C-alpha positions as CSV (number, residue, x, y, z in Angstrom):
1,M,-24.3,18.9,-18.1
2,A,-21.3,18.2,-16.6
3,P,-20.8,17.5,-12.7
4,L,-20.0,21.3,-10.3
5,D,-16.8,19.3,-10.2
6,P,-15.3,17.1,-12.9
7,M,-11.9,16.3,-10.8
8,T,-14.5,14.5,-8.2
9,E,-15.4,12.2,-11.2
10,A,-12.2,11.7,-12.1
11,L,-11.6,10.7,-8.4
12,A,-13.9,8.0,-8.4
13,L,-12.3,6.5,-11.5
14,A,-8.1,6.7,-9.3
15,R,-10.2,4.5,-6.8
16,Q,-11.7,2.2,-9.4
17,G,-7.9,1.4,-9.8
18,V,-6.8,0.8,-6.2
19,G,-4.9,-2.3,-5.9
20,R,-5.0,-2.8,-9.6
21,T,-2.1,-1.1,-11.0
22,S,1.1,-1.3,-9.0
23,P,3.6,-0.6,-9.5
24,N,2.3,1.9,-11.5
25,P,-0.1,5.1,-9.8
26,A,-4.3,4.9,-10.2
27,V,-5.2,7.6,-11.9
28,G,-8.9,8.6,-13.0
29,A,-9.9,10.9,-16.1
30,V,-12.6,12.7,-16.9
31,I,-13.2,14.5,-20.3
32,V,-15.6,17.7,-20.5
33,K,-17.1,19.3,-24.2
34,D,-19.6,22.0,-23.8
35,G,-20.9,21.2,-20.0
36,E,-20.5,17.0,-21.0
37,I,-18.4,14.4,-20.1
38,V,-17.5,13.0,-23.1
39,G,-14.6,10.5,-22.1
40,R,-13.5,8.9,-19.4
41,G,-11.2,6.7,-17.8
42,S,-9.4,4.5,-15.1
43,H,-5.9,2.7,-15.4
44,T,-5.3,-1.1,-14.4
45,W,-1.9,-2.7,-15.0
46,A,-4.1,-5.8,-17.0
47,G,-5.6,-3.2,-18.8
48,V,-2.0,-1.4,-20.0
49,D,-3.2,1.8,-20.9
50,H,-3.7,4.9,-19.0
51,A,-6.5,6.3,-18.2
52,E,-6.1,9.6,-20.6
53,T,-5.9,7.2,-23.4
54,I,-8.9,5.2,-22.9
55,A,-11.0,8.8,-22.3
56,L,-9.4,10.1,-24.7
57,R,-10.7,7.3,-26.9
58,E,-14.1,7.4,-25.6
59,A,-13.6,11.3,-26.5
60,G,-12.9,10.6,-30.1
61,E,-13.6,14.0,-32.0
62,R,-15.5,15.5,-29.3
63,A,-12.2,15.9,-27.7
64,R,-10.8,18.5,-29.2
65,E,-10.7,21.8,-27.8
66,A,-12.7,20.1,-24.2
67,T,-11.1,19.9,-21.1
68,L,-9.6,16.9,-19.7
69,Y,-9.2,16.3,-15.8
70,A,-7.0,14.3,-14.5
71,T,-5.8,13.2,-10.7
72,L,-2.3,13.1,-11.1
73,E,0.0,14.7,-14.3
74,P,0.1,12.8,-17.9
75,C,3.1,11.3,-18.2
76,S,5.7,12.1,-20.7
77,H,7.6,9.4,-20.5
78,Q,7.8,6.2,-22.6
79,G,7.0,2.8,-20.6
80,R,4.8,0.4,-21.6
81,T,2.9,3.1,-24.0
82,P,3.9,6.0,-25.5
83,P,3.9,9.2,-23.9
84,C,0.2,10.4,-22.3
85,A,0.9,14.2,-22.7
86,N,1.8,13.5,-26.7
87,A,-1.3,11.7,-26.9
88,V,-3.8,14.7,-25.0
89,A,-2.1,17.2,-27.6
90,A,-2.5,15.2,-30.2
91,A,-6.1,15.0,-29.5
92,G,-7.1,18.6,-29.5
93,I,-7.3,19.4,-26.3
94,R,-7.8,22.9,-25.0
95,R,-7.2,22.4,-21.1
96,V,-6.1,20.3,-19.1
97,V,-6.7,20.1,-14.6
98,A,-4.4,18.0,-12.8
99,A,-5.1,17.0,-9.2
100,M,-1.2,16.8,-8.3
101,E,2.8,16.7,-10.0
102,D,3.9,13.4,-10.3
103,P,6.2,13.2,-7.9
104,N,7.7,10.4,-10.0
105,P,11.4,11.8,-10.8
106,V,11.1,10.9,-14.5
107,V,7.5,12.6,-15.1
108,R,7.7,15.3,-11.9
109,G,6.3,18.7,-14.2
110,A,7.6,17.5,-17.7
111,G,4.4,16.9,-18.7
112,F,2.9,19.9,-17.8
113,R,5.8,21.4,-19.6
114,A,4.9,19.2,-22.5
115,L,1.4,20.5,-22.8
116,R,2.5,23.9,-22.2
117,D,4.7,23.4,-25.3
118,A,1.8,22.2,-26.7
119,G,-0.3,24.9,-26.3
120,I,-2.6,23.7,-24.0
121,E,-3.7,25.6,-20.8
122,V,-2.5,23.8,-17.7
123,E,-3.9,23.9,-14.4
124,V,-3.0,22.7,-10.9
125,A,-6.4,21.8,-8.5
126,A,-4.8,22.1,-5.2
127,A,-8.1,21.8,-3.9
128,H,-8.4,18.3,-4.1
129,A,-4.2,17.3,-4.5
130,V,-5.0,16.2,-0.7
131,E,-7.3,13.6,-2.3
132,A,-5.6,12.6,-4.6
133,E,-2.3,11.7,-2.9
134,K,-3.9,9.9,-0.1
135,I,-5.0,7.5,-3.3
136,N,-2.0,6.9,-4.5
137,E,-0.2,7.0,-0.5
138,A,1.8,4.0,-1.5
139,Y,3.1,5.0,-4.5
140,V,3.1,9.0,-3.7
141,H,5.5,7.5,-1.0
142,F,7.8,5.0,-2.7
143,M,8.8,8.0,-5.1
144,R,9.5,10.7,-2.9
145,T,11.4,8.0,-0.5
146,G,12.6,5.5,-2.1
147,R,11.2,3.0,-0.3
148,P,7.8,1.5,0.6
149,L,5.7,2.5,2.8
150,V,5.0,0.2,5.6
151,L,1.8,-0.2,7.6
152,L,1.3,-1.9,11.4
153,K,-2.1,-3.2,11.5
154,A,-3.7,-4.6,14.7
155,A,-6.6,-6.3,16.1
156,V,-6.4,-5.1,20.0
157,T,-8.8,-5.0,23.0
158,L,-9.9,-1.6,24.7
159,D,-6.2,-1.9,26.7
160,G,-4.4,-3.0,23.7
161,K,-3.7,-6.4,24.2
162,I,-3.8,-8.5,21.2
163,A,-3.8,-12.1,23.2
164,A,-4.1,-13.7,26.1
165,P,-1.9,-16.0,28.1
166,E,-3.7,-19.1,27.5
167,D,-7.1,-19.8,25.2
168,N,-6.6,-17.8,22.2
169,S,-9.0,-19.7,20.3
170,G,-11.5,-17.1,18.1
171,W,-11.2,-13.9,17.0
172,I,-10.6,-10.0,18.9
173,T,-12.7,-8.3,16.5
174,S,-15.7,-8.5,14.4
175,E,-16.2,-10.1,10.7
176,V,-16.5,-6.7,9.4
177,A,-13.5,-5.5,10.7
178,R,-11.6,-8.5,9.8
179,R,-13.4,-7.8,5.9
180,H,-11.8,-4.3,6.3
181,V,-8.2,-5.8,6.8
182,Q,-8.8,-7.7,3.6
183,L,-8.7,-4.9,2.0
184,L,-6.1,-3.2,3.0
185,R,-3.8,-6.3,2.4
186,H,-5.5,-5.6,-1.7
187,Q,-3.8,-2.3,-1.5
188,S,-0.7,-3.5,-0.2
189,D,2.1,-5.0,-2.1
190,A,3.7,-7.2,0.2
191,I,2.8,-8.6,3.8
192,L,4.4,-9.4,6.9
193,T,3.9,-11.7,10.2
194,G,7.3,-14.0,12.0
195,I,7.7,-17.4,12.6
196,G,6.1,-17.3,15.8
197,T,2.4,-15.9,14.4
198,V,3.2,-19.0,11.2
199,L,4.4,-21.6,14.2
200,A,0.6,-20.7,16.3
201,D,-1.7,-19.9,13.4
202,D,-1.1,-21.8,10.2
203,P,-1.5,-18.2,8.2
204,R,-1.9,-18.0,4.3
205,L,-1.5,-14.8,4.6
206,N,-3.2,-14.0,1.3
207,D,-5.5,-11.3,-0.5
208,R,-9.5,-12.7,0.3
209,S,-10.9,-9.2,-1.4
210,G,-11.6,-10.8,-4.0
211,K,-10.4,-8.1,-5.4
212,E,-8.4,-8.0,-9.3
213,R,-4.9,-7.5,-8.7
214,A,-1.6,-6.3,-10.2
215,R,1.3,-8.3,-8.4
216,P,0.5,-11.0,-6.3
217,L,0.7,-10.1,-3.2
218,L,4.2,-11.1,-1.7
219,R,4.3,-12.9,1.4
220,V,7.1,-12.5,4.2
221,V,7.9,-14.8,6.9
222,L,10.8,-13.1,9.0
223,D,12.5,-16.2,10.6
224,S,16.2,-16.3,11.8
225,Q,16.8,-20.1,11.6
226,L,13.9,-21.5,9.6
227,R,12.0,-22.7,11.1
228,V,9.0,-22.5,8.9
229,P,7.4,-26.0,8.5
230,L,7.1,-27.6,5.0
231,A,3.9,-28.7,5.3
232,S,2.4,-25.1,6.7
233,R,-0.1,-23.5,3.9
234,L,2.2,-20.7,3.2
235,V,4.9,-23.2,1.6
236,S,2.6,-25.8,0.1
237,G,0.2,-22.8,-1.2
238,V,3.4,-21.1,-2.6
239,Q,3.3,-19.6,-6.3
240,D,6.2,-18.0,-6.5
241,D,5.3,-15.4,-4.0
242,V,6.8,-15.8,-0.5
243,L,9.9,-14.5,0.7
244,I,11.6,-16.1,3.7
245,V,13.9,-13.6,5.5
246,T,16.7,-15.2,7.7
247,T,19.7,-15.1,8.5
248,S,23.6,-16.4,7.8
249,A,22.9,-18.8,10.7
250,A,20.3,-20.6,9.7
251,S,20.3,-24.5,8.1
252,Q,21.5,-24.3,4.9
253,E,20.5,-28.0,4.3
254,R,16.7,-26.3,5.1
255,R,17.4,-23.3,3.3
256,R,17.5,-25.9,0.1
257,A,14.7,-27.6,1.7
258,L,12.4,-24.6,0.8
259,E,14.1,-22.9,-2.0
260,M,13.4,-26.6,-3.8
261,R,9.8,-25.6,-3.1
262,G,9.8,-22.3,-4.6
263,V,10.3,-20.2,-1.7
264,K,12.1,-17.5,-1.9
265,V,14.8,-16.8,1.0
266,A,16.8,-14.0,1.5
267,T,19.3,-13.1,4.3
268,C,19.4,-10.0,6.4
269,D,21.7,-10.2,9.3
270,G,20.9,-8.3,12.3
271,A,22.0,-7.7,15.9
272,S,21.4,-10.1,18.4
273,G,21.1,-12.7,15.7
274,R,17.8,-11.6,14.4
275,T,16.8,-10.1,11.0
276,D,17.0,-6.8,10.7
277,F,14.3,-4.5,9.5
278,P,15.9,-1.5,7.7
279,S,17.7,-4.8,5.1
280,V,13.8,-5.6,4.3
281,I,12.6,-3.1,3.7
282,R,15.3,-2.0,0.9
283,L,14.8,-5.5,-0.2
284,L,11.8,-4.6,-0.7
285,A,12.8,-1.4,-2.4
286,E,15.4,-3.0,-4.6
287,Q,12.5,-4.8,-6.3
288,R,9.7,-2.3,-6.6
289,Y,7.2,-3.3,-3.6
290,Q,5.9,0.3,-2.8
291,S,4.0,-0.8,0.2
292,L,4.4,-3.1,3.0
293,M,1.7,-4.4,5.1
294,I,2.6,-5.7,8.5
295,E,0.6,-8.8,10.6
296,A,2.5,-10.3,13.1
297,G,2.6,-10.4,16.9
298,S,3.7,-8.3,20.0
299,K,8.1,-9.1,19.3
300,I,7.8,-8.3,15.3
301,N,5.3,-5.3,16.3
302,W,7.5,-3.7,18.5
303,A,11.0,-4.5,16.7
304,A,9.2,-2.8,13.4
305,L,8.6,0.7,15.4
306,D,11.7,0.6,17.3
307,S,13.8,0.3,14.0
308,G,12.2,3.2,13.0
309,V,10.9,1.7,9.4
310,V,6.8,2.1,10.1
311,D,5.3,4.9,8.4
312,K,1.7,4.5,9.5
313,I,-0.3,2.7,11.9
314,F,-4.0,0.7,11.6
315,F,-5.3,-0.3,14.7
316,Y,-8.9,-2.1,14.6
317,Y,-10.3,-1.8,18.3
318,A,-13.1,-4.3,19.9
319,P,-15.2,-3.3,22.7
320,K,-12.9,-5.6,25.2
321,I,-10.6,-6.0,27.6
322,L,-8.4,-8.6,28.8
323,G,-6.3,-7.4,31.9
324,G,-3.5,-8.7,33.3
325,L,0.2,-8.6,32.9
326,Q,0.5,-11.6,31.1
327,S,-1.5,-10.8,27.8
328,L,0.5,-9.6,25.1
329,P,0.4,-5.9,24.5
330,V,0.3,-4.9,20.8
331,A,3.8,-3.8,21.0
332,G,6.2,-5.8,23.4
333,G,9.6,-5.8,23.5
334,T,12.0,-3.5,25.7
335,G,9.5,-0.6,24.5
336,K,11.0,3.3,25.9
337,R,12.2,3.5,29.5
338,R,10.8,7.6,29.7
339,R,7.7,8.5,28.7
340,A,9.4,11.5,27.1
341,D,11.1,8.9,24.6
342,A,7.3,7.6,23.4
343,I,6.5,7.1,19.4
344,L,4.5,9.8,18.6
345,F,2.1,10.2,16.2
346,R,0.1,12.3,13.8
347,N,-3.0,13.1,11.1
348,V,-4.5,10.1,13.9
349,T,-8.4,9.8,12.0
350,L,-11.1,7.6,14.0
351,H,-13.0,5.3,11.3
352,P,-16.1,3.8,13.5
353,I,-16.9,0.2,12.9
354,P,-20.5,-0.9,13.4
355,P,-22.2,-1.0,15.7
356,D,-19.0,-1.1,18.7
357,E,-16.0,-1.5,17.7
358,F,-13.7,2.1,15.3
359,A,-10.4,1.7,13.8
360,V,-7.3,4.4,14.3
361,E,-5.4,5.4,11.3
362,A,-2.0,7.4,12.1
363,Y,1.3,8.3,10.7
364,V,4.2,7.8,12.8
365,H,6.3,12.0,13.9
366,R,8.8,12.3,11.7
367,D,11.1,15.3,12.1
368,Y,11.9,15.8,8.3
């Protein structure tokens, strides 16, 4: 017998594609015939075929008069593969249940219309829409806004500090929390930090989850004067995956030296000789990077928040207190001068990290 809710299995299949499909969405599909699952599919970029096509191939002739459960509206346009809606109709599927409409303007509603025109019953399982959107959060955001979903991540003490004034050796959070950070990196198309972090820590900023990716994680550094050391791990380990964002005041000689080593360099001038955050976001959007994770220091964190580019936060809290006025807060800079001007958040979720840590996931409150 089929499970009580085949869509639950389709959603589980979609999760298998997270981080493996960008810039495409992660999609799961299940085909049910006479109370039995006869086909399953999960899309990955490397595998090319969409989830519906994979499920139809597994089902074969049993797909005729069956029901297809998909986490996203089947596509109706020619991309790397033919339209899924055509394949579904050709296989003789009788009914399609989808968790949500595809927000891609090229597809939006057209896939459902193509199915209905072919005489197929179409149903939207609205009860699963929130979960389906969460799986493809960055894709949905990009299609609706035209810009990447920007996540600000930080590891903080209970009093909101990210660094001590002197010795900062060791970690704020546990190995368990740090492993989860790698999952966030895996789900991201790009990661950004500031030159201060590069000079202090010489990070690699790579995805160490061990999971397959659709595209390399783009490592972005804000460096207004191109001070990044040529011997840094970022530069020495470049594989067409490092972007330094600078200003027009930076040394052209340094720029040439970096570019000769395979580093991409872009100019995004902002106020006071600094790089401009909104310009960085537009640059990433033009290259179809749908998600950006910021892992940086206090000044960069505030600059990102104050510029309005941050969409959500993921703060990992350790059971520690640093105290003092010199320990760096998670967001420094000038800050807001009045409580009434504080940046507001919504949809706050607490994630326990046993035994004594937790993470806060929340979305910046916007009026639109």
